[in-house]
C-alpha positions in Angstrom: -31.0 167.9 24.9 -29.3 170.6 22.9 -25.4 169.3 24.0 -25.4 165.8 23.0 -27.6 163.9 20.8 -29.3 160.2 21.1 -26.7 157.3 20.8 -24.0 159.1 21.8 -22.3 158.8 25.2 -19.5 160.5 27.4 -17.6 159.6 29.8 -15.2 162.0 31.9 -11.7 160.5 31.8 -10.2 162.9 34.5 -9.8 166.6 35.1 -6.9 169.0 36.0 -6.8 172.5 37.8 -3.5 174.5 36.5 -2.5 178.1 37.3 -1.9 180.3 34.2 1.3 179.3 33.6 1.2 176.0 34.0 -1.5 175.5 31.6 0.2 177.5 29.0 3.7 175.3 29.7 1.4 171.9 29.7 0.0 172.5 26.5 2.6 174.0 24.4 1.2 177.2 24.1 3.5 180.5 22.7 4.3 183.0 24.9 2.4 186.0 23.0 -0.5 183.9 23.7 0.2 183.7 27.8 1.4 187.4 27.7 -2.0 188.6 26.8 -3.7 186.1 28.8 -1.9 187.3 31.6 -4.1 190.9 31.6 -7.5 188.8 32.5 -9.2 188.0 35.4 -8.6 184.4 34.8 -5.8 182.8 36.9 -6.8 179.7 36.5 -7.9 176.7 33.8 -10.0 173.5 35.0 -9.4 171.0 31.9 -11.7 168.0 31.7 -10.7 165.3 29.6 -13.8 163.5 28.2 -14.2 160.9 26.0 -17.6 161.1 23.5 -18.5 157.9 21.9 -21.0 157.4 18.6 -22.6 154.1 19.9 -25.6 153.7 17.7 -26.4 157.0 15.9 -26.3 156.6 12.1 -26.9 160.3 11.1 -23.4 161.6 10.7 -24.3 164.9 9.2 -26.0 166.5 12.4 -23.6 167.7 15.1 -23.7 165.1 17.4 -21.6 167.2 20.6 -22.3 170.4 21.2 -19.6 171.8 23.2 -20.6 175.5 22.9 -23.9 174.2 25.2 -21.6 172.5 28.0 -21.0 174.6 31.0 -18.3 177.3 31.0 -16.2 176.2 27.3 -13.9 178.6 26.6 -13.7 178.6 22.8 -9.9 180.2 22.0 -8.5 177.7 25.0 -10.4 174.6 23.3 -9.2 175.4 20.0 -5.4 175.9 21.4 -5.1 172.8 23.4 -7.5 170.8 20.4 -5.4 171.8 17.2 -6.5 168.3 15.5 -10.1 169.5 16.1 -12.4 171.3 13.5 -13.0 174.8 14.0 -15.9 175.5 16.2 -17.5 173.8 19.4 -19.5 170.8 17.7 -18.4 167.7 16.1 -20.0 164.5 15.1 -18.5 161.0 14.9 -19.3 158.0 12.7 -21.3 155.2 14.3 -19.1 152.8 16.5 -16.1 155.6 16.6 -15.0 157.5 20.0 -12.8 161.1 20.2 -11.1 162.3 23.4 -11.2 165.9 24.4 -9.6 168.2 26.5 -12.5 170.7 27.5 -11.0 173.8 29.2 -12.8 176.0 31.9 -11.2 179.3 32.5 -11.4 180.0 36.2 -11.8 183.7 38.0 -10.6 183.4 41.4 -13.1 186.2 42.6 -16.0 184.3 41.3 -15.3 181.6 43.9 -13.8 182.9 47.0 -12.4 186.0 48.7 -8.6 185.5 47.4 -7.0 183.6 45.0 -5.4 180.5 47.1 -8.7 180.0 48.7 -10.2 179.6 45.3 -7.6 177.4 44.3 -8.1 175.3 47.2 -11.7 175.2 47.2 -11.4 173.8 43.4 -9.0 171.0 44.6 -11.3 170.2 47.4 -14.8 170.5 45.9 -14.2 170.1 42.1 -17.0 171.1 39.7 -19.2 168.8 38.1 -19.4 168.4 34.4 -22.8 169.5 33.0 -23.5 167.6 29.7 -27.1 168.7 29.3 -29.3 170.9 30.3 -32.7 170.5 29.0 -34.9 168.7 29.9 -33.0 167.0 32.7 -30.0 168.5 34.0 -27.2 165.4 33.9 -24.1 166.0 35.6 -21.1 163.9 35.5 -18.1 163.9 38.6 -14.9 165.0 37.6 -12.6 163.8 40.5 
């Protein structure tokens, strides 16, 4: 796979759906960012909390987890709510270590349902799956 290398594991710890305002309030983001964001079609953020672990890979020179290969990652939001992470969407872990990461997904209601309220209800009732690999086998983890 191009998103997680051998020896690493990932476990979804939870997920939460936020309105735009809730997202900015919950992660203490500055109001200028919120004002700019209001001009977009994004109305919600679906934030997946995941724990990545390096169980037995000794090669820490390679990027062990490539978040950009995981479906729907929004880099700007990712860096805002994970300020202690290195820039970019990839990282490695020393063997035997783990790291919890928040992975936000921008939600455009028009892509899900006919109106904003229906899109929110649809996401709450049927949460999306977290895709961690795409090739050669697509691997999905439940987020509820």
